[in-house]
LUMVEX-517142 format. One record per residue (C-alpha): residue number from 0; residue in one letter; z, y, x. Coordinates in steps of 0.02 Angstrom, whole numbers, plus 50000, padded with zeros to 5 digits. Each point is the difference from the previous one (the first is absolute). Last residue first. Example, Ala and Ser with C-alpha at 12.3 -4.5 7.8 and 13.67 -1.06 7.14 Angstrom:
// residues 2
  resi  resn     c3     c2     c1
     1     S  50357  49947  50684
     0     A  50033  49828  49931
END
This chain:
// residues 362
  resi  resn     c3     c2     c1
   361     G  58607  52961  57068
   360     T  49924  50154  50087
   359     V  50075  50146  50073
   358     T  49993  50155  49981
   357     S  50046  50039  49846
   356     A  50172  49918  49976
   355     E  49999  50072  50189
   354     I  49993  50197  49915
   353     E  50140  49907  49875
   352     E  50121  49954  50144
   351     K  49981  50169  50087
   350     S  50021  50124  49848
   349     L  49857  50042  49889
   348     N  49971  50200  49981
   347     T  49948  50077  50153
   346     M  49920  49858  50092
   345     R  49916  49964  49821
   344     Y  49930  50168  49954
   343     K  49955  50005  50175
   342     S  49879  49858  50009
   341     I  49939  50053  49822
   340     Y  49940  50158  50088
   339     D  49924  49927  50139
   338     D  49900  49856  49933
   337     R  49948  50136  49848
   336     N  49936  50108  50155
   335     I  50024  50148  50045
   334     Y  49895  50175  49914
   333     G  50039  50178  50074
   332     G  50028  50168  49981
   331     C  49990  50185  50004
   330     M  49903  50165  49887
   329     R  49937  50143  50017
   328     R  49936  50099  49850
   327     K  49893  50172  49981
   326     G  49956  50068  49831
   325     T  49927  49939  49860
   324     F  50074  49828  49915
   323     A  49931  49878  49927
   322     S  50131  49866  49883
   321     R  50055  49855  50099
   320     G  50003  49799  49967
   319     H  50121  49858  50085
   318     L  50019  49795  49932
   317     V  50126  49950  50035
   316     R  50004  49787  50016
   315     S  49948  49976  50147
   314     N  49983  50134  50085
   313     D  50190  50005  50022
   312     F  50049  50200  49980
   311     I  50050  50094  50137
   310     L  50060  50209  49948
   309     L  50074  50139  50146
   308     M  50075  50155  49895
   307     G  50014  50096  50139
   306     P  49863  50106  49969
   305     K  49954  49993  49809
   304     L  49932  49867  49893
   303     Q  49959  50078  49842
   302     F  50040  49828  49849
   301     W  49896  49898  49849
   300     Y  50057  49859  50001
   299     Q  49848  49878  49864
   298     N  50047  49900  49885
   297     K  50017  50093  49862
   296     P  49862  50076  50026
   295     D  49892  49874  49983
   294     S  49869  50005  50152
   293     I  50066  49835  50079
   292     L  50012  49908  49793
   291     A  49809  50076  49957
   290     D  49935  49932  50179
   289     W  50082  49843  49958
   288     K  49911  49980  49843
   287     A  49851  50043  50079
   286     A  50013  49875  50134
   285     A  50001  49884  49856
   284     R  49830  50043  49909
   283     Y  49916  49988  50167
   282     W  50066  49833  50049
   281     A  49951  49936  49837
   280     E  49842  50075  50033
   279     M  49980  49944  50175
   278     Q  50021  49824  49922
   277     E  49901  50020  49850
   276     G  49841  50006  50132
   275     V  50047  49877  50121
   274     Q  49975  50055  50182
   273     T  50165  50028  50053
   272     F  50075  50075  50137
   271     V  50038  50161  49937
   270     G  49903  50163  50085
   269     A  50043  50129  50131
   268     R  50184  50095  49987
   267     D  50028  50121  50104
   266     A  50019  50152  49862
   265     N  50070  49891  49857
   264     N  50168  49945  50102
   263     W  50088  49888  49930
   262     R  50081  49852  50108
   261     V  50183  49939  49923
   260     Q  50113  49860  50073
   259     T  50127  49874  49975
   258     I  49987  49957  49814
   257     Q  50116  49902  49911
   256     N  50046  49843  50017
   255     I  50129  49953  50142
   254     F  49872  49851  50048
   253     A  49846  50050  49902
   252     D  49988  50158  50112
   251     F  49870  50123  49904
   250     K  49872  50099  50087
   249     L  49940  50142  49883
   248     V  49849  50094  50041
   247     P  49910  49840  50057
   246     M  49949  49985  50192
   245     P  49856  49978  50066
   244     Q  49996  49897  50165
   243     A  49989  50069  50185
   242     P  50036  50170  49925
   241     Q  49868  50128  50036
   240     I  49988  50130  50126
   239     S  49861  50073  50087
   238     I  49986  50147  50113
   237     G  49882  50103  50119
   236     E  50023  50165  49925
   235     N  50099  50018  49853
   234     G  49974  49957  49847
   233     S  49986  49783  50026
   232     A  50176  49947  49922
   231     H  49996  49854  49868
   230     A  50041  49927  49867
   229     F  49949  49823  49901
   228     V  50105  49934  49832
   227     P  50057  49836  49956
   226     T  50044  49966  49865
   225     I  50139  49873  49935
   224     C  50171  50105  49971
   223     L  49887  50143  49937
   222     I  49890  49884  49887
   221     R  50206  49957  49926
   220     Y  50064  50140  49936
   219     A  49850  50029  49930
   218     E  50025  49876  49908
   217     P  50175  50012  49964
   216     D  49973  50150  49925
   215     Q  50161  50098  49964
   214     Q  50128  49919  50069
   213     S  49884  49951  50155
   212     L  49968  50187  49995
   211     A  50184  50072  50000
   210     H  50054  49862  50166
   209     A  49839  50081  50092
   208     A  50026  50191  49958
   207     A  50206  49950  50066
   206     F  49933  49920  50158
   205     G  49873  50139  50018
   204     D  50141  50104  49992
   203     V  49918  50199  50016
   202     L  50038  50144  50084
   201     S  49927  50168  49999
   200     S  49976  50159  50128
   199     K  50005  50209  49947
   198     G  49847  50041  50116
   197     G  50028  50168  49895
   196     S  49988  50189  50110
   195     G  49926  50061  50120
   194     E  50017  50121  50182
   193     T  50129  49915  50079
   192     H  50057  49820  50003
   191     S  50092  49900  50100
   190     L  50086  49845  50092
   189     L  49955  49930  49845
   188     H  50082  49796  50088
   187     L  49920  49844  49912
   186     A  50037  49815  50046
   185     Q  49865  49845  49926
   184     L  50139  49820  50029
   183     G  49887  49831  50009
   182     A  49842  50037  50061
   181     P  49849  49911  49911
   180     D  49961  49830  50079
   179     T  49829  49924  49979
   178     F  49973  50175  50003
   177     Y  49849  50112  49890
   176     T  50161  50033  49876
   175     N  50063  50109  50157
   174     D  50107  50118  49835
   173     T  50057  50009  49850
   172     H  49922  50084  49869
   171     P  50037  50146  49870
   170     E  49868  50099  49955
   169     L  50006  50128  50159
   168     S  49963  50199  49980
   167     E  49899  50072  50124
   166     S  50070  50114  50127
   165     T  49936  49889  50155
   164     Y  50059  49866  50113
   163     A  50072  49871  49875
   162     T  49797  50023  49929
   161     D  49920  49908  50142
   160     K  49857  50037  50110
   159     S  50065  50174  50066
   158     S  49891  50178  49918
   157     L  50144  50052  49904
   156     D  50116  49978  50140
   155     S  50185  50033  49934
   154     T  50126  49997  50176
   153     F  50018  49847  50118
   152     D  50154  49917  50086
   151     Y  50005  49805  49994
   150     F  50070  49855  50071
   149     G  49904  49873  50064
   148     G  49797  50028  49997
   147     Y  49885  50028  49847
   146     H  49922  49832  50058
   145     T  50160  49950  49971
   144     N  50174  49983  50106
   143     R  50132  49958  49922
   142     I  50196  50050  50027
   141     P  50082  49898  50086
   140     G  50148  49967  49894
   139     I  50182  50078  49898
   138     S  50065  50099  50177
   137     E  49797  50037  50005
   136     L  50007  50064  49844
   135     L  50156  50126  50023
   134     A  49904  50057  50197
   133     K  49839  50051  49908
   132     T  50098  50127  49868
   131     A  50105  50055  50142
   130     E  49867  50048  50119
   129     P  49875  50074  49863
   128     T  50121  50125  49965
   127     E  50094  50075  49839
   126     P  50143  49905  50045
   125     T  50040  49870  49847
   124     N  50108  50052  49900
   123     S  49973  49900  49838
   122     V  49893  49821  50027
   121     F  49934  49967  49840
   120     C  49994  49825  49940
   119     F  49872  49902  49928
   118     G  49956  49795  49976
   117     F  50183  50012  49861
   116     Q  50057  49856  50036
   115     R  49941  49965  50174
   114     L  50009  50164  50064
   113     T  50168  50045  49954
   112     S  50049  49826  50087
   111     M  49910  50084  50165
   110     L  50081  50142  49965
   109     H  50174  49959  49976
   108     A  49985  49881  50126
   107     M  49946  50122  50123
   106     G  50169  50097  49963
   105     S  50109  49872  50049
   104     G  49930  50002  50162
   103     T  50021  50174  50032
   102     Q  49843  50114  50037
   101     V  49980  50011  49826
   100     S  50158  50082  49940
    99     D  49928  50116  50097
    98     Y  49809  50044  49874
    97     Q  50105  49981  49842
    96     V  49961  49873  49877
    95     K  49894  50020  49822
    94     P  49922  49892  49862
    93     P  49954  50094  49850
    92     Y  50115  50049  49880
    91     R  49953  50104  49820
    90     E  49818  49986  50103
    89     I  50005  49807  49961
    88     V  49964  50035  49834
    87     S  49814  50011  50028
    86     Q  49998  49809  50026
    85     W  50126  49882  50084
    84     L  50031  49800  50041
    83     H  50120  49988  50119
    82     M  49977  49834  50089
    81     M  50148  49824  50014
    80     V  49946  49972  50188
    79     T  49891  49887  50085
    78     G  50020  49996  50209
    77     T  49863  49879  50014
    76     R  50093  49900  50091
    75     L  50144  50017  49948
    74     V  49956  49955  49809
    73     D  49929  49858  50123
    72     A  50166  49954  50013
    71     D  50066  50000  49873
    70     L  49886  49887  49903
    69     S  50026  49841  50152
    68     R  50174  50022  49994
    67     N  50004  49992  49765
    66     I  49857  49840  50045
    65     A  50122  49938  50112
    64     S  50148  50005  49917
    63     F  49888  49941  49853
    62     G  49994  49817  50043
    61     E  50167  50011  50103
    60     S  50062  49960  49804
    59     G  49924  49865  49993
    58     Y  49856  49954  49918
    57     S  49966  49881  49842
    56     S  49804  49974  49922
    55     K  49909  50030  49841
    54     H  49857  49967  49952
    53     G  49942  50058  49845
    52     D  49818  50078  50056
    51     A  50089  50175  49971
    50     F  50129  49932  50143
    49     T  50202  49957  49951
    48     V  50092  50032  50153
    47     E  50184  49917  50002
    46     F  50119  50079  50107
    45     A  50116  49931  50081
    44     D  50204  50035  50000
    43     N  49997  49855  49857
    42     V  49889  50069  49907
    41     T  49908  50189  49989
    40     H  49881  50005  49896
    39     I  49817  50132  50033
    38     Q  49854  50005  49909
    37     T  49834  50039  49971
    36     I  49966  49962  50180
    35     R  49774  50040  50048
    34     G  49964  49852  50085
    33     A  49866  49939  49876
    32     E  49941  50150  49935
    31     P  49944  50046  50191
    30     H  49917  49841  50089
    29     I  50100  49929  50133
    28     T  49882  49912  50105
    27     M  50047  49856  50078
    26     G  50032  49912  50186
    25     R  50157  50061  50006
    24     E  50006  50083  50141
    23     D  49862  50119  49970
    22     A  50116  50058  49851
    21     R  50172  50009  50106
    20     Q  50122  49921  50028
    19     H  50216  50014  49970
    18     T  49984  50026  49817
    17     I  50080  50132  49968
    16     L  49919  50093  50144
    15     G  49796  49923  49947
    14     Q  50042  50077  49836
    13     V  49995  50169  50062
    12     R  49853  49981  50108
    11     Q  49921  49925  49818
    10     D  50044  50181  49936
     9     E  49946  50098  50139
     8     A  49816  49893  49989
     7     T  50029  50095  49816
     6     W  50053  49954  49812
     5     D  49947  50137  49888
     4     R  50087  50162  50040
     3     R  50087  50068  49846
     2     E  49915  50185  49963
     1     S  50034  50135  50101
     0     M  50141  50145  50041
END
């Protein structure tokens, strides 16, 4: 999903595992190019490794077994899965599960696995009540409390300070960009829509858009990965929330070599963290290309929410939006922290041995 990563501190950690030493224990500095492995050959039940500076070292097979065990444990710790990137054509086969099935252990495991792979899932035939919706969310993890409260059950209100509570259209965005730790999962359940029409919902796979940007304009992609941006929530009386530090639009994890979080909400954006004019101009050019991608119809999945059709999506990956509507809508739902979400995924999809391997340090 991205360009080949350069040598990082994680590579140094891995190299330390191979040689049974840490860089700081050896009292030396690892130079990126000198430490890069260029060739590996098998020689008499051992591995001969050639580095970029020409140096060669031999290691027993147990060294590489140790690193493999370490990498496997890190994958289990993070709940990393093979993700299915998608565009608008997903309307032909949107991921969904049945409400009754989620009441079973295997059904919950399937829901969690689907959310990890696709970033969203519908729960069909959910009872059309806030009580049933809340109970299902609580079976995944604790519902998060924010300045808006915990589990929400609201009707459209044009006087609201938050456009999500009005009948206006919403551009693709992620929620909670003003929090240091945005919500992991978000759920929306339309309980009723009377005396009006409209209000179609849209979803965009932010990871797919990031991948597309990395292919079309690697420099724009890099800029959105490294340039911090401020966000704020200050429309409500007595509230002024900003994250502990500005965050980039795209969070890149060098260890797994992919994007792990998207933060994008123009309505909550406060400013770019740079005082250099050229850097700021470069960010706005990159942001414009990003916005064009998530606004492209081929990247947007549009659908009409209906009573009994609960939508759950990964707020760190999937952007959501809405067309304007008339009439009165009643919506309920809530947030679940990412750590609780990933914990539920691990507990329902991993074996006891795998869970132990992901929690015991070595």
